[in-house]
C-alpha positions as CSV (number, residue, x, y, z in Angstrom):
1,M,122.5,106.1,96.3
2,R,125.4,108.5,96.6
3,V,123.4,111.1,94.7
4,Y,120.5,110.7,97.2
5,S,122.9,111.2,100.1
6,N,124.2,114.4,98.7
7,I,120.7,115.7,98.1
8,I,119.6,115.2,101.7
9,F,122.8,116.6,103.0
10,L,122.4,119.8,100.9
11,L,118.7,120.1,101.7
12,I,119.2,119.8,105.4
13,S,122.1,122.3,105.2
14,F,119.8,124.7,103.3
15,L,116.9,124.5,105.7
16,G,119.0,124.7,108.8
17,F,118.3,123.0,112.0
18,S,117.6,124.6,115.4
19,Q,120.2,122.4,117.2
20,D,123.7,123.8,117.9
21,N,125.1,120.9,115.9
22,S,124.5,121.6,112.2
23,N,124.8,117.9,111.4
24,S,122.1,117.0,113.9
25,L,118.7,115.8,112.6
26,G,116.1,116.6,115.3
27,L,112.8,114.6,115.8
28,E,110.6,117.6,114.8
29,E,112.5,118.1,111.5
30,Y,112.5,114.4,110.8
31,L,108.7,114.1,111.4
32,G,108.2,117.1,109.1
33,Y,109.7,115.1,106.2
34,V,107.7,112.0,107.1
35,K,104.4,113.8,107.2
36,K,105.0,115.7,104.0
37,F,106.6,113.2,101.7
38,H,106.2,109.6,102.9
39,P,104.4,107.5,100.3
40,I,102.1,105.8,102.8
41,V,101.0,109.1,104.2
42,K,100.2,110.3,100.7
43,Q,98.4,106.9,100.1
44,A,96.3,107.4,103.2
45,Q,95.1,110.7,101.8
46,L,93.6,108.9,98.9
47,I,91.1,107.4,101.4
48,T,89.2,110.7,101.7
49,S,89.3,111.1,98.0
50,E,87.7,107.7,97.6
51,G,85.0,108.8,100.1
52,E,84.3,112.0,98.1
53,A,84.1,109.9,94.9
54,K,81.5,107.6,96.5
55,L,79.5,110.6,97.7
56,L,79.5,112.1,94.2
57,K,78.4,108.7,92.8
58,S,75.5,108.5,95.3
59,R,74.4,112.0,94.4
60,G,74.1,110.8,90.8
61,A,70.9,108.9,91.8
62,F,69.2,112.4,92.1
63,D,70.4,113.7,88.8
64,P,67.7,114.7,86.3
65,K,67.3,112.1,83.5
66,L,66.4,112.4,79.9
67,E,65.0,109.3,78.1
68,V,64.1,108.9,74.5
69,D,62.4,105.7,73.2
70,F,61.8,105.4,69.5
71,A,60.4,102.3,67.7
72,N,59.6,101.9,64.1
73,K,58.3,99.0,61.9
74,K,57.7,98.9,58.2
75,F,56.9,95.8,56.2
76,K,55.8,95.5,52.5
77,N,55.4,99.2,52.0
78,S,53.2,99.5,55.1
79,T,54.1,101.5,58.2
80,Y,53.1,99.3,61.0
81,Y,54.0,101.9,63.6
82,D,56.2,104.9,64.4
83,K,56.5,105.4,68.2
84,L,58.4,108.3,69.8
85,N,58.4,108.7,73.6
86,A,60.7,111.3,75.2
87,T,60.7,111.7,79.0
88,F,62.5,114.2,81.3
89,K,62.5,113.1,85.0
90,I,63.6,114.9,88.2
91,P,64.0,112.7,91.2
92,T,63.6,114.5,94.6
93,W,64.7,113.7,98.1
94,Y,61.5,111.9,99.2
95,G,59.7,109.3,97.1
96,I,58.5,111.9,94.7
97,E,59.4,112.2,91.0
98,L,58.5,115.0,88.6
99,K,58.1,114.1,85.0
100,A,57.6,115.8,81.7
101,N,56.8,113.7,78.6
102,Y,56.3,114.1,74.9
103,E,54.7,111.3,72.9
104,N,54.0,111.1,69.2
105,N,52.8,107.8,67.7
106,E,51.3,106.8,64.3
107,G,51.0,103.7,62.1
108,T,48.5,101.4,60.4
109,Y,48.6,98.7,63.0
110,L,49.3,101.0,66.0
111,N,47.6,99.8,69.2
112,P,44.7,102.3,69.7
113,E,45.8,103.1,73.3
114,F,48.9,104.6,71.8
115,N,47.1,107.0,69.5
116,T,48.1,110.6,69.8
117,P,47.1,113.9,68.1
118,E,48.9,114.8,65.0
119,D,51.3,117.2,66.7
120,G,51.9,114.8,69.6
121,L,50.8,114.7,73.2
122,Y,52.5,116.5,76.1
123,T,52.4,115.3,79.6
124,A,53.4,116.9,82.9
125,G,53.0,115.0,86.1
126,I,54.2,113.5,89.3
127,S,54.6,110.1,90.9
128,V,54.6,109.5,94.6
129,S,55.3,106.6,96.9
130,L,52.7,106.8,99.7
131,A,54.0,104.1,102.0
132,K,57.2,102.2,101.2
133,G,59.8,104.6,99.9
134,L,58.2,107.8,101.0
135,L,60.3,108.8,104.1
136,I,63.3,106.7,103.2
137,N,64.3,104.7,100.1
138,K,67.4,103.2,98.6
139,R,68.5,106.5,97.0
140,M,68.1,108.5,100.2
141,A,69.9,105.8,102.3
142,T,72.8,105.5,99.8
143,L,73.4,109.3,99.9
144,K,73.2,109.5,103.7
145,Q,75.6,106.5,104.0
146,A,78.0,108.1,101.5
147,N,78.1,111.3,103.6
148,L,78.9,109.1,106.7
149,Y,81.5,107.2,104.7
150,T,83.3,110.4,103.9
151,N,83.5,111.2,107.6
152,Q,84.5,107.6,108.3
153,A,87.2,107.8,105.7
154,E,88.7,110.9,107.4
155,A,88.8,109.1,110.7
156,K,90.4,106.0,109.1
157,Q,93.0,108.2,107.4
158,K,94.0,109.7,110.7
159,L,94.4,106.2,112.2
160,I,96.7,105.1,109.3
161,I,98.8,108.2,109.3
162,N,99.1,108.0,113.1
163,E,100.3,104.4,112.8
164,I,103.0,105.2,110.2
165,L,104.2,108.2,112.2
166,F,104.5,106.0,115.3
167,E,106.6,103.5,113.3
168,A,108.8,106.4,112.0
169,I,109.2,107.8,115.5
170,S,110.2,104.4,116.8
171,G,112.8,104.2,114.1
172,Y,114.2,107.6,115.1
173,F,114.5,106.5,118.8
174,N,116.2,103.2,117.8
175,W,118.7,105.3,115.7
176,L,119.3,107.6,118.7
177,K,119.8,104.6,121.0
178,G,122.3,103.0,118.6
179,Y,124.1,106.3,118.3
180,Q,124.4,106.7,122.1
181,E,125.6,103.1,122.6
182,K,128.2,103.7,119.9
183,L,129.4,106.8,121.7
184,V,129.7,104.9,125.0
185,F,132.0,102.2,123.5
186,E,134.0,104.8,121.6
187,G,134.7,106.6,124.8
188,Y,135.7,103.4,126.7
189,L,137.9,102.2,123.8
190,V,139.9,105.4,124.2
191,N,140.2,104.6,128.0
192,A,141.4,101.1,127.3
193,E,144.0,102.3,124.8
194,N,145.3,105.0,127.3
195,R,145.4,102.4,130.1
196,L,147.4,99.9,128.0
197,N,149.9,102.6,127.1
198,I,150.3,103.6,130.8
199,V,150.7,99.9,131.9
200,R,153.3,99.3,129.2
201,K,155.3,102.2,130.4
202,S,155.0,101.1,134.0
203,Y,156.1,97.6,133.0
204,L,159.1,98.9,131.1
205,A,160.0,101.0,134.2
206,G,159.7,97.9,136.3
207,D,156.7,99.2,138.3
208,K,154.1,96.7,137.0
209,P,154.2,93.0,136.2
210,A,153.9,91.7,132.7
211,V,150.5,90.1,133.4
212,D,149.0,93.6,133.7
213,T,150.0,94.4,130.2
214,L,148.3,91.2,129.0
215,E,145.1,92.1,131.0
216,A,145.1,95.6,129.6
217,S,145.6,94.2,126.0
218,I,142.7,91.8,126.5
219,N,140.5,94.6,127.8
220,L,141.3,96.7,124.7
221,K,140.4,93.9,122.4
222,N,137.0,93.4,124.2
223,R,136.3,97.1,123.8
224,K,137.1,97.0,120.1
225,L,134.7,94.0,119.8
226,D,132.0,95.8,121.7
227,L,132.5,98.9,119.5
228,E,132.2,96.9,116.3
229,K,129.0,95.3,117.4
230,A,127.6,98.7,118.4
231,S,128.7,100.3,115.1
232,I,126.9,97.7,112.9
233,K,123.8,98.1,115.1
234,Y,124.0,101.8,114.5
235,I,124.4,101.5,110.8
236,K,121.4,99.2,110.6
237,S,119.2,101.6,112.6
238,K,120.3,104.4,110.3
239,L,119.4,102.5,107.2
240,E,116.0,101.6,108.8
241,L,115.4,105.3,109.5
242,S,116.1,106.1,105.8
243,N,113.0,104.0,104.9
244,Y,110.9,106.9,106.2
245,L,112.8,109.7,104.5
246,W,111.5,110.8,101.1
247,L,111.3,113.8,98.8
248,E,108.7,114.8,96.2
249,D,108.2,112.6,93.2
250,N,108.7,109.6,95.5
251,L,112.5,110.1,95.7
252,P,114.0,108.0,98.5
253,L,116.8,109.6,100.6
254,E,119.8,108.2,102.5
255,L,121.4,110.2,105.3
256,E,125.0,111.3,105.0
257,Q,127.5,109.6,107.3
258,D,128.0,112.6,109.5
259,I,124.3,113.3,110.1
260,V,123.5,112.3,113.7
261,P,120.3,112.3,115.9
262,D,119.6,115.0,118.5
263,A,121.2,114.0,121.8
264,N,118.9,116.6,123.5
265,T,115.7,114.7,122.6
266,I,114.9,113.8,126.2
267,N,114.3,117.5,126.8
268,T,112.2,118.2,123.7
269,I,110.1,115.1,123.2
270,D,107.1,116.4,125.2
271,L,107.0,119.5,123.1
272,V,107.3,117.6,119.8
273,L,104.7,114.9,120.7
274,N,102.4,117.1,122.9
275,S,102.5,114.3,125.5
276,S,103.0,116.7,128.4
277,V,99.6,118.4,128.0
278,L,97.6,115.2,128.4
279,N,95.2,115.3,131.3
280,I,94.6,111.6,132.0
281,E,91.6,112.4,134.2
282,N,89.7,113.8,131.3
283,D,88.2,111.2,129.0
284,D,87.2,113.7,126.2
285,F,90.0,112.2,124.0
286,I,88.1,108.9,124.0
287,Q,84.9,110.4,122.5
288,N,87.0,112.3,120.0
289,H,89.3,109.4,119.1
290,P,89.3,108.6,115.4
291,K,88.7,104.9,116.1
292,I,85.6,105.7,118.2
293,K,84.5,108.2,115.5
294,E,84.9,105.6,112.8
295,L,82.8,103.1,114.7
296,Q,80.1,105.7,115.5
297,F,79.9,106.7,111.8
298,K,79.5,103.0,111.0
299,Q,76.8,102.8,113.6
300,E,74.9,105.7,112.1
301,S,75.2,104.0,108.7
302,L,73.7,100.8,110.2
303,L,70.9,102.8,111.7
304,I,70.0,104.2,108.3
305,E,70.1,100.6,107.0
306,K,67.8,99.5,109.8
307,R,65.3,102.3,108.9
308,L,65.4,101.2,105.3
309,K,64.7,97.6,106.2
310,L,61.9,98.7,108.5
311,N,60.4,100.8,105.7
312,N,60.5,97.7,103.5
313,L,57.8,96.1,105.7
314,L,55.3,98.7,104.5
315,P,53.2,97.9,101.4
316,K,54.3,99.5,98.1
317,I,51.7,102.1,97.1
318,D,52.8,104.2,94.1
319,V,50.5,106.9,92.8
320,E,51.0,108.6,89.5
321,Y,49.0,111.6,88.0
322,N,49.8,113.4,84.7
323,F,48.2,116.3,83.0
324,L,47.8,116.0,79.2
325,S,47.9,118.7,76.6
326,T,48.6,119.2,72.9
327,D,49.9,122.7,73.4
328,Y,52.8,122.9,75.9
329,E,53.2,126.6,75.3
330,N,49.9,127.4,76.9
331,I,50.0,126.3,80.5
332,N,46.3,126.7,80.9
333,T,45.7,123.7,78.7
334,F,47.1,121.5,81.4
335,N,44.0,120.9,83.6
336,T,42.1,118.2,85.3
337,A,39.8,117.6,82.3
338,N,42.6,115.8,80.5
339,Y,44.8,113.5,82.6
340,K,46.4,110.1,82.9
341,S,46.7,108.4,86.3
342,G,47.8,105.2,87.9
343,L,47.9,103.2,91.1
344,N,50.3,100.4,91.9
345,I,49.9,98.4,95.1
346,S,52.0,95.3,96.1
347,L,52.6,93.6,99.5
348,P,54.3,90.2,100.1
349,L,52.1,88.1,102.2
350,F,54.6,86.7,104.7
351,L,57.3,89.4,104.5
352,R,59.9,86.7,105.4
353,K,62.7,88.3,103.4
354,E,62.0,91.8,104.8
355,R,61.7,90.5,108.4
356,G,64.9,88.6,108.0
357,D,66.7,91.7,106.7
358,L,65.5,93.7,109.6
359,A,66.6,91.1,112.1
360,L,70.1,91.1,110.6
361,A,70.2,94.9,110.7
362,K,69.4,94.9,114.4
363,L,72.1,92.3,115.1
364,K,74.7,94.4,113.3
365,L,73.7,97.4,115.5
366,K,74.1,95.3,118.6
367,D,77.5,94.1,117.4
368,I,78.7,97.6,116.7
369,A,77.5,98.9,120.1
370,F,79.5,96.1,121.8
371,D,82.5,97.0,119.7
372,I,82.3,100.7,120.7
373,S,82.0,99.9,124.4
374,A,84.9,97.5,124.2
375,T,87.1,100.0,122.3
376,E,86.4,102.8,124.8
377,V,87.4,100.7,127.7
378,S,90.5,99.4,125.8
379,L,91.6,102.9,125.0
380,K,91.2,104.1,128.5
381,N,93.1,101.1,130.0
382,K,95.9,101.5,127.4
383,V,96.3,105.2,128.3
384,N,96.4,104.4,132.1
385,A,98.8,101.5,131.6
386,T,101.1,103.6,129.4
387,V,101.1,106.6,131.8
388,Q,102.1,104.3,134.6
389,E,104.8,102.7,132.4
390,I,106.2,106.2,131.6
391,D,106.3,107.0,135.3
392,S,108.1,103.7,136.1
393,Y,110.7,104.2,133.3
394,R,111.3,107.8,134.6
395,K,112.1,106.5,138.0
396,Q,114.4,103.8,136.6
397,Y,116.1,106.4,134.5
398,Q,116.9,108.6,137.4
399,I,118.2,105.7,139.5
400,L,120.4,104.6,136.6
401,K,121.7,108.1,136.1
402,N,122.8,108.2,139.8
403,L,124.3,104.7,139.5
404,V,126.4,105.8,136.5
405,I,127.7,108.7,138.6
406,N,128.5,106.3,141.5
407,Y,130.2,103.8,139.2
408,K,132.3,106.5,137.6
409,Q,133.5,107.5,141.0
410,L,134.4,103.9,141.8
411,V,136.4,103.6,138.6
412,T,138.2,106.9,139.2
413,S,139.0,105.8,142.7
414,E,140.4,102.5,141.6
415,E,142.5,104.1,138.9
416,R,144.0,106.5,141.5
417,K,144.8,103.6,143.8
418,F,146.3,101.7,140.9
419,S,148.5,104.6,139.9
420,L,149.7,104.7,143.6
421,G,150.6,101.0,143.4
422,E,147.8,99.9,145.8
423,G,145.0,98.7,143.5
424,S,144.7,96.1,140.7
425,L,144.0,96.4,137.0
426,F,141.5,93.5,137.3
427,L,139.5,95.6,139.8
428,I,139.5,98.6,137.5
429,N,138.3,96.5,134.6
430,Y,135.6,94.9,136.7
431,R,134.4,98.3,137.9
432,E,134.4,99.7,134.4
433,V,132.4,96.7,133.0
434,K,129.8,97.4,135.6
435,L,129.9,101.1,134.6
436,I,129.4,100.3,131.0
437,E,126.5,97.9,131.8
438,T,124.8,100.7,133.8
439,E,125.3,103.3,131.1
440,L,123.7,100.9,128.6
441,K,120.8,100.3,131.0
442,R,120.4,104.1,131.3
443,I,120.3,104.4,127.5
444,D,117.8,101.6,127.4
445,A,115.6,103.2,130.1
446,E,115.7,106.5,128.1
447,F,114.7,104.6,125.0
448,N,111.8,103.0,126.8
449,I,110.7,106.4,128.0
450,F,110.7,107.6,124.4
451,I,108.8,104.6,123.1
452,S,106.2,104.8,125.9
453,K,105.6,108.5,125.3
454,S,105.2,108.0,121.6
455,N,103.0,105.1,122.2
456,L,100.8,107.3,124.5
457,S,100.5,109.8,121.6
458,R,99.7,106.9,119.3
459,V,96.9,105.6,121.6
460,I,95.3,109.0,122.0
461,N,96.0,109.6,118.2
462,N,97.6,113.1,118.4
463,L,100.7,112.3,116.2
464,Y,98.8,113.4,113.1
């Protein structure tokens, strides 16, 4: 793990950060690593590759096909039959298939209908579905659905990447929160140490009672305890952050000890997350949302399925017509004088299976329509709720910032009175405890602003 730590430290130093502190890892740089190297982000990109593979597979149904059928039977020095049938087929978009065929059969016991001229018989023809399968068939439906699946896969990919980026951003904010809390307790630990030294000197000089040194000592121990708790919390948040830091070849990274988060994140978050440009009165983001797009593509796929089921109610009427010739090099020999034709008609009497399939397709369409409507309303309400939440946390943050200033003034005032022999150490410690609580609340309010803003970007899906 030490090797990984050195790698990330050297890499970060090489790239250079925009912050004044060269050891600061900003949110934008951090997200750059996650988007480029995180394994789940790479895994999500496979979804579109899967869609492209399915599209290629469905196109295979329209590939030209060459078929060769050869059968031979000999028994007791007699050739019962030699049958050769080679066919080249070209499927087309609608229910039409072009065919070219070569047939050469001979034998003592050959069925007369298979008799061919000595040089064989050439066939060029066409088969058409006149009812069921003309305007839509299984091959057409599969290809259209595969195209839609490719678009659906892209939308799904955006949703997955957006989700992992939100988790990564939340990890960064948690790291930043732990870092700020640790700084608070480090600062007040220094205050407690200085205060204890001052009280001891005053006690030795006879200006302060011994109980003040005991109270100052207890306060110092409490500050050490608080700092230890904050430190372990910070270490855990840093290790959790490392879960999202990777390099190429799936190499995990661990941050160096002196790498810290950007303390100026409050002023840059809107720029990084694009959360400041959102117009909540404009609902265009809902129609362009990947979740809505995914459902709409699914709905279009179900519409194709419904058309196919509706088409299955029609009778099957397949017509085939083939020109026959013994000389394939002379196209004029293919004429209506020599031909082979066929007609195939079938229709189930009750159509119970077909009507059942159509009813199920209609139910699926109704279900997806309800799902789209519910998702649109849910997205809009989530955005409105998150915007109001951000506004509330901003107000709380400003109030807490003012309270921190006021409490600092109180602590300073009490310390001045104590130095003049008028105040008490107990009152100083009490004021300071309230100050620390308020500073932690301010940090927590800032953290809530960060999470709410990133959640807003997550809901509208613009983290990708």
